[in-house]
C-alpha positions as CSV (number, residue, x, y, z in Angstrom):
1,X,-118.7,16.4,-111.9
2,X,-116.2,18.5,-113.6
3,X,-115.6,22.3,-113.6
4,X,-118.3,22.9,-116.2
5,X,-121.1,22.5,-113.6
6,X,-119.4,24.8,-111.1
7,X,-119.1,28.4,-112.0
8,X,-122.0,30.6,-111.2
9,X,-121.3,32.9,-114.1
10,X,-121.9,30.0,-116.4
11,X,-125.2,29.4,-114.7
12,X,-126.3,33.0,-115.4
13,X,-125.2,32.8,-119.0
14,X,-127.2,29.6,-119.4
15,X,-130.2,31.4,-117.9
16,X,-129.8,34.3,-120.3
17,X,-129.5,32.0,-123.3
18,X,-132.7,30.2,-122.1
19,X,-134.7,33.4,-121.8
20,X,-133.5,34.7,-125.2
21,X,-134.4,31.5,-127.1
22,X,-137.9,31.3,-128.7
23,X,-140.4,29.1,-126.9
24,X,-140.2,25.5,-127.9
25,X,-143.3,23.9,-129.4
26,X,-145.2,21.6,-127.1
27,X,-144.0,18.0,-127.5
28,X,-146.0,15.2,-125.8
29,X,-145.0,11.6,-125.2
30,X,-147.6,8.8,-124.9
31,X,-149.8,9.0,-121.8
32,X,-148.2,6.0,-120.2
33,X,-144.6,7.2,-120.7
34,X,-142.4,9.2,-118.3
35,X,-140.1,11.7,-120.0
36,X,-136.8,12.2,-118.2
37,X,-134.3,14.9,-119.3
38,X,-130.9,14.0,-117.9
39,X,-127.9,16.3,-117.5
40,X,-125.5,13.5,-118.3
41,X,-124.1,12.1,-121.5
42,X,-125.1,8.6,-122.4
43,X,-121.4,7.6,-122.6
44,X,-120.5,8.9,-119.1
45,X,-120.5,6.5,-116.1
46,X,-123.4,8.3,-114.6
47,X,-125.4,8.1,-117.8
48,X,-124.7,4.4,-118.2
49,X,-125.7,3.6,-114.6
50,X,-128.9,5.7,-114.9
51,X,-129.8,4.0,-118.2
52,X,-129.3,0.6,-116.5
53,X,-131.6,1.7,-113.6
54,X,-134.3,3.0,-116.0
55,X,-134.2,-0.2,-118.0
56,X,-134.6,-2.3,-114.8
57,X,-137.4,0.0,-113.5
58,X,-139.4,-0.5,-116.8
59,X,-138.8,-4.2,-116.7
60,X,-140.0,-4.4,-113.1
61,X,-143.0,-2.0,-113.3
62,X,-144.0,-1.8,-117.0
63,X,-143.8,1.9,-116.9
64,X,-142.2,3.2,-120.0
65,X,-139.5,5.9,-119.7
66,X,-138.3,8.2,-122.5
67,X,-134.8,8.9,-121.2
68,X,-133.1,11.8,-123.1
69,X,-129.5,12.5,-122.3
70,X,-129.0,16.2,-122.9
71,X,-125.5,16.8,-121.4
72,X,-124.7,19.8,-119.2
73,X,-124.9,22.4,-121.9
74,X,-127.9,21.0,-123.6
75,X,-129.8,20.9,-120.4
76,X,-128.9,24.4,-119.4
77,X,-129.7,25.9,-122.7
78,X,-132.9,24.0,-123.6
79,X,-134.6,23.0,-120.4
80,X,-136.2,26.3,-119.4
81,X,-137.6,27.2,-122.8
82,X,-138.8,23.6,-123.2
83,X,-140.7,23.8,-119.9
84,X,-142.0,27.3,-120.8
85,X,-143.2,25.9,-124.1
86,X,-145.2,23.1,-122.5
87,X,-142.9,20.2,-123.7
88,X,-143.6,17.1,-121.7
89,X,-140.8,16.7,-119.2
90,X,-141.8,14.8,-116.2
91,X,-138.4,14.5,-114.5
92,X,-135.2,16.5,-114.8
93,X,-131.9,16.8,-112.9
94,X,-129.2,19.3,-112.3
95,X,-127.1,20.8,-109.4
96,X,-129.1,21.5,-106.2
97,X,-128.7,25.3,-106.2
98,X,-129.4,25.7,-110.0
99,X,-132.6,23.6,-109.9
100,X,-134.0,25.4,-106.9
101,X,-133.2,28.9,-108.1
102,X,-133.7,28.7,-111.9
103,X,-136.5,26.0,-112.1
104,X,-138.3,26.5,-108.8
105,X,-141.6,27.5,-110.4
106,X,-141.8,24.3,-112.3
107,X,-141.3,21.9,-109.4
108,X,-143.8,19.6,-107.7
109,X,-144.0,19.6,-103.9
110,X,-142.7,16.2,-102.8
111,X,-143.4,16.3,-99.1
112,X,-146.4,14.0,-99.3
113,X,-144.8,11.5,-101.6
114,X,-141.7,11.3,-99.4
115,X,-143.9,10.6,-96.3
116,X,-146.0,8.0,-98.1
117,X,-143.0,6.0,-99.2
118,X,-140.8,6.4,-96.1
119,X,-138.1,7.7,-98.5
120,X,-136.4,9.9,-95.9
121,X,-135.5,6.9,-93.6
122,X,-132.4,6.1,-95.6
123,X,-131.5,9.6,-97.0
124,X,-128.7,11.8,-95.8
125,X,-130.3,14.2,-93.3
126,X,-128.1,17.1,-94.1
127,X,-128.8,16.8,-97.8
128,X,-132.5,16.6,-97.4
129,X,-132.4,19.7,-95.2
130,X,-130.3,21.4,-97.9
131,X,-133.0,20.5,-100.4
132,X,-135.7,22.0,-98.2
133,X,-133.7,25.1,-97.6
134,X,-133.0,25.6,-101.3
135,X,-136.7,24.9,-101.9
136,X,-137.9,27.7,-99.7
137,X,-138.6,25.5,-96.7
138,X,-140.4,22.6,-98.5
139,X,-139.1,19.6,-100.3
140,X,-139.2,20.0,-104.0
141,X,-136.1,18.0,-105.1
142,X,-134.4,14.7,-104.2
143,X,-130.6,14.6,-103.9
144,X,-128.3,12.1,-105.5
145,X,-124.5,12.0,-106.2
146,X,-123.6,13.9,-103.0
147,X,-120.4,15.9,-103.0
148,X,-118.4,17.9,-100.4
149,X,-115.8,20.5,-100.7
150,X,-112.9,20.0,-98.2
151,X,-109.1,19.6,-98.0
152,X,-108.1,16.4,-99.8
153,X,-104.6,15.3,-98.9
154,X,-101.9,12.7,-99.5
155,X,-101.7,10.4,-96.5
156,X,-98.3,9.1,-97.3
157,X,-96.9,12.7,-97.3
158,X,-98.6,13.4,-94.0
159,X,-97.0,10.3,-92.5
160,X,-93.5,11.3,-93.9
161,X,-93.9,14.6,-92.2
162,X,-94.9,13.0,-88.9
163,X,-98.4,14.4,-89.0
164,X,-100.5,12.1,-86.8
165,X,-103.8,14.0,-86.6
166,X,-106.0,15.8,-89.1
167,X,-106.3,19.5,-88.1
168,X,-109.6,20.9,-86.9
169,X,-108.5,24.4,-85.9
170,X,-106.5,27.0,-87.7
171,X,-103.6,26.7,-85.2
172,X,-103.5,22.9,-85.9
173,X,-103.6,23.6,-89.6
174,X,-100.6,25.9,-89.4
175,X,-98.7,23.3,-87.4
176,X,-99.5,20.7,-90.1
177,X,-98.2,23.1,-92.8
178,X,-95.0,23.7,-90.9
179,X,-94.4,20.0,-90.4
180,X,-94.8,19.4,-94.1
181,X,-92.5,22.2,-95.0
182,X,-89.8,21.1,-92.5
183,X,-90.0,17.7,-94.2
184,X,-89.3,19.3,-97.6
185,X,-92.8,18.8,-98.8
186,X,-94.9,21.6,-100.4
187,X,-97.9,21.8,-98.0
188,X,-100.6,22.8,-100.6
189,X,-101.4,23.9,-104.1
190,X,-104.4,25.5,-105.8
191,X,-105.7,26.1,-109.3
192,X,-107.2,29.3,-110.6
193,X,-110.6,27.7,-111.2
194,X,-111.1,27.0,-107.5
195,X,-109.4,30.1,-105.9
196,X,-112.8,31.7,-105.0
197,X,-113.6,28.7,-102.9
198,X,-110.6,29.4,-100.7
199,X,-111.5,33.0,-100.0
200,X,-115.2,32.1,-99.7
201,X,-114.6,29.3,-97.2
202,X,-112.3,31.4,-95.0
203,X,-114.6,34.4,-95.0
204,X,-117.6,32.3,-94.3
205,X,-115.8,30.6,-91.4
206,X,-115.2,34.0,-89.9
207,X,-118.6,35.7,-90.4
208,X,-121.0,33.2,-92.1
209,X,-122.2,33.0,-95.7
210,X,-124.9,35.7,-95.4
211,X,-122.3,38.2,-94.5
212,X,-120.0,37.1,-97.3
213,X,-122.8,37.7,-99.8
214,X,-123.4,41.2,-98.3
215,X,-119.7,42.0,-98.6
216,X,-119.4,41.0,-102.3
217,X,-122.8,42.4,-103.4
218,X,-122.7,45.7,-101.5
219,X,-119.0,46.3,-101.8
220,X,-118.3,46.2,-98.1
221,X,-114.6,45.3,-98.5
222,X,-113.7,47.5,-95.5
223,X,-115.3,44.9,-93.2
224,X,-112.7,43.8,-90.6
225,X,-113.3,40.1,-91.6
226,X,-111.8,40.8,-95.1
227,X,-108.6,42.1,-93.6
228,X,-108.4,39.3,-91.1
229,X,-108.9,36.7,-94.0
230,X,-106.3,38.5,-96.1
231,X,-103.8,38.5,-93.2
232,X,-104.3,34.8,-92.6
233,X,-103.7,34.0,-96.3
234,X,-100.7,36.4,-96.4
235,X,-99.2,34.4,-93.5
236,X,-99.6,31.2,-95.4
237,X,-97.9,32.8,-98.4
238,X,-95.0,34.3,-96.3
239,X,-94.3,31.0,-94.6
240,X,-94.0,29.2,-98.0
241,X,-97.0,27.0,-97.4
242,X,-98.4,27.4,-100.9
243,X,-96.8,25.9,-104.0
244,X,-94.5,28.3,-106.0
245,X,-96.8,27.6,-108.9
246,X,-100.0,28.8,-107.2
247,X,-99.8,32.2,-108.9
248,X,-99.6,30.7,-112.4
249,X,-101.5,27.4,-112.2
250,X,-104.3,27.2,-114.7
251,X,-106.7,24.3,-113.9
252,X,-106.1,21.4,-113.9
253,X,-102.3,22.0,-113.6
254,X,-102.2,22.0,-109.8
255,X,-104.3,19.0,-109.2
256,X,-102.8,17.0,-112.0
257,X,-99.1,17.8,-111.8
258,X,-98.6,18.6,-108.1
259,X,-101.2,16.9,-105.9
260,X,-101.6,13.7,-108.0
261,X,-97.9,13.3,-108.6
262,X,-97.1,13.7,-104.9
263,X,-95.2,17.1,-104.9
264,X,-97.9,18.9,-102.9
265,X,-99.7,17.4,-99.9
266,X,-103.1,19.2,-99.8
267,X,-105.7,20.7,-102.2
268,X,-109.0,22.3,-101.3
269,X,-111.4,20.7,-103.7
270,X,-114.6,18.6,-104.2
271,X,-115.1,14.9,-103.6
272,X,-115.0,14.5,-107.4
273,X,-111.2,15.2,-107.2
274,X,-109.9,11.6,-106.6
275,X,-111.8,10.4,-109.6
276,X,-110.5,13.2,-111.8
277,X,-106.9,12.5,-111.0
278,X,-106.9,8.7,-110.5
279,X,-105.1,7.9,-113.7
280,X,-102.2,10.2,-112.7
281,X,-102.2,9.5,-109.0
282,X,-102.2,5.7,-109.5
283,X,-103.8,2.9,-107.4
284,X,-101.4,3.3,-104.5
285,X,-102.4,6.9,-103.7
286,X,-103.8,7.1,-100.2
287,X,-106.5,9.8,-99.9
288,X,-107.3,11.7,-96.8
289,X,-109.9,14.4,-96.2
290,X,-110.8,17.0,-93.5
291,X,-113.1,19.9,-93.3
292,X,-111.8,23.5,-93.6
293,X,-110.5,24.3,-90.1
294,X,-112.4,26.3,-87.5
295,X,-111.2,29.9,-87.0
296,X,-110.8,31.6,-83.7
297,X,-114.0,33.4,-82.7
298,X,-115.5,32.4,-86.1
299,X,-119.2,32.2,-86.9
300,X,-119.2,28.4,-87.5
301,X,-117.0,25.4,-87.2
302,X,-116.2,22.1,-89.1
303,X,-119.9,21.1,-88.9
304,X,-120.7,23.7,-91.6
305,X,-119.4,22.9,-95.1
306,X,-119.9,23.4,-98.8
307,X,-121.7,20.2,-99.6
308,X,-124.4,19.5,-102.2
309,X,-125.6,17.1,-104.8
310,X,-127.3,16.7,-108.1
311,X,-131.0,16.6,-107.6
312,X,-134.1,15.3,-109.3
313,X,-137.1,17.5,-109.8
314,X,-140.6,16.5,-110.9
315,X,-142.6,18.8,-113.1
316,X,-145.6,20.1,-111.3
317,X,-147.7,19.5,-114.5
318,X,-146.8,15.8,-114.8
319,X,-149.6,13.4,-115.2
320,X,-147.7,10.6,-113.5
321,X,-146.3,12.0,-110.2
322,X,-146.3,8.7,-108.4
323,X,-144.5,6.9,-111.2
324,X,-142.0,9.7,-111.5
325,X,-141.2,9.6,-107.8
326,X,-141.0,5.8,-107.8
327,X,-138.4,6.0,-110.6
328,X,-136.4,8.6,-108.7
329,X,-136.5,6.3,-105.6
330,X,-135.4,3.4,-107.8
331,X,-132.3,5.3,-108.9
332,X,-131.4,6.9,-105.6
333,X,-131.7,3.9,-103.2
334,X,-130.5,0.4,-102.9
335,X,-128.8,-1.5,-105.8
336,X,-128.8,1.3,-108.4
337,X,-127.6,4.0,-106.0
338,X,-124.6,1.8,-105.2
339,X,-124.0,1.1,-108.9
340,X,-124.1,4.8,-109.6
341,X,-121.6,5.6,-106.8
342,X,-119.2,2.8,-107.9
343,X,-119.4,3.7,-111.6
344,X,-118.6,7.4,-110.9
345,X,-116.4,7.0,-107.9
346,X,-119.0,9.0,-106.0
347,X,-120.8,9.1,-102.7
348,X,-123.9,7.0,-102.2
349,X,-127.2,8.9,-101.5
350,X,-128.6,5.9,-99.6
351,X,-127.2,5.7,-96.1
352,X,-127.7,1.9,-96.1
353,X,-125.1,1.7,-98.8
354,X,-122.3,1.9,-96.2
355,X,-119.5,0.7,-98.5
356,X,-118.2,3.8,-100.4
357,X,-115.8,3.6,-103.3
358,X,-112.3,3.5,-101.6
359,X,-111.1,6.7,-103.1
360,X,-113.9,8.8,-101.5
361,X,-114.3,6.9,-98.3
362,X,-112.1,9.5,-96.6
363,X,-114.9,12.1,-97.1
364,X,-117.4,10.1,-95.0
365,X,-116.6,11.8,-91.6
366,X,-116.9,15.3,-93.2
367,X,-120.3,14.4,-94.8
368,X,-121.6,12.8,-91.6
369,X,-120.6,15.7,-89.4
370,X,-122.1,18.4,-91.8
371,X,-125.3,19.9,-90.3
372,X,-124.8,23.4,-91.7
373,X,-124.3,24.2,-95.4
374,X,-122.5,26.7,-97.5
375,X,-123.5,27.0,-101.1
376,X,-120.9,27.1,-103.9
377,X,-117.8,29.1,-102.9
378,X,-119.7,30.1,-99.7
379,X,-121.4,33.0,-101.5
380,X,-118.3,34.8,-102.7
381,X,-119.3,34.4,-106.4
382,X,-122.7,36.0,-105.8
383,X,-121.7,39.2,-107.5
384,X,-120.7,37.9,-111.0
385,X,-119.3,41.3,-112.0
386,X,-116.8,41.1,-109.2
387,X,-115.9,37.4,-109.4
388,X,-113.0,37.9,-112.0
389,X,-111.4,40.7,-110.0
390,X,-111.8,38.8,-106.7
391,X,-110.2,35.8,-108.2
392,X,-107.3,37.7,-109.8
393,X,-106.4,39.6,-106.6
394,X,-106.8,36.6,-104.4
395,X,-104.5,34.5,-106.5
396,X,-101.9,37.3,-106.1
397,X,-102.4,37.2,-102.4
398,X,-101.8,33.4,-102.3
399,X,-98.8,33.9,-104.5
400,X,-97.3,36.5,-102.2
401,X,-97.3,39.3,-104.8
402,X,-100.0,41.2,-102.9
403,X,-100.0,42.0,-99.2
404,X,-103.2,41.8,-97.1
405,X,-103.5,45.6,-97.1
406,X,-102.9,45.8,-100.8
407,X,-105.6,43.1,-101.4
408,X,-108.2,45.0,-99.4
409,X,-107.3,48.3,-101.1
410,X,-107.6,46.6,-104.6
411,X,-111.0,45.2,-103.7
412,X,-112.3,48.5,-102.3
413,X,-111.1,50.3,-105.5
414,X,-112.7,47.6,-107.8
415,X,-116.0,48.0,-105.9
416,X,-116.4,51.7,-106.5
């Protein structure tokens, strides 16, 4: 789950490419064959685990599956025109928000199939609720490969600094940062690619994601919450809680050379992070994880987080809806859900798979407590024209080269 799947601007570019391409000619598989377009590459751990699951499903049921690995770019550029052109695609997968926004009109309603099979009994409630929310109130996708965006940290460095408890409030978070600094440890770092998630999380903690979207899409940078957020970040910068490299880090410099090598203690990132840096961090790295802290008089607390998943959708025009759902269930529950999690160092989708890969086990409490959901960057990337200028000025704020007042003024000017 690398950066390629994350940036909303890339989503929109993919959509534009899809609409500009000529319709693809109708392609039909045999009547007894499911066609599954996968976002993975066949050589990736996810692709290999899914191939194994598909082969086992066919061997067990006799249902043939034409599994086509398209990769991220291939899926984004070709899926929409293929569906528009009538190509047989029974199942496809992608990120939850992308599927439910870009491909909603192609999706089969899955409520009855879920009830008939008792699927929901072992699914993560927060993720199923997120799929319903993204689907306009009804279930049109099935989640797998869950992820959560939170503070990941080095447990050994916390212990060295005498930090005994993960912070849940902003005051406790500031105390942790000071303890780390007093121990000669850089409290946290950040990379340019994820900077918008910091500002998004903080603003959404203060006023909720809907208000964040309003601020960035309507240019309401004079909202008091923007100044409050900027003052909180300015305090972190003034106190030396950010790495000296935070103003110049280009992803993946911060996560690879500071967090993984033990010179910075914390990094706000997704649960894919431990897997991305495991070769540099080494087997002895002890991972910890906690939700973005609650802010005083904020709109929500640590029960609301940016979490999500990849999701499976079934084409509403499929001739084999039951078989398609059975295959999805085969992949996302039991043995093959566990194999997928282990292969990719990811989070299981099946709650009965209670043994998580060791590197991401620390995220379990954050997932389990999450009843409210932020989308990617908590809505701060909704206005794609503003995203680059938000990122540029926010990085300067973290680096201490802009004050809170200067940040607000810069954003107000950019929004004119």
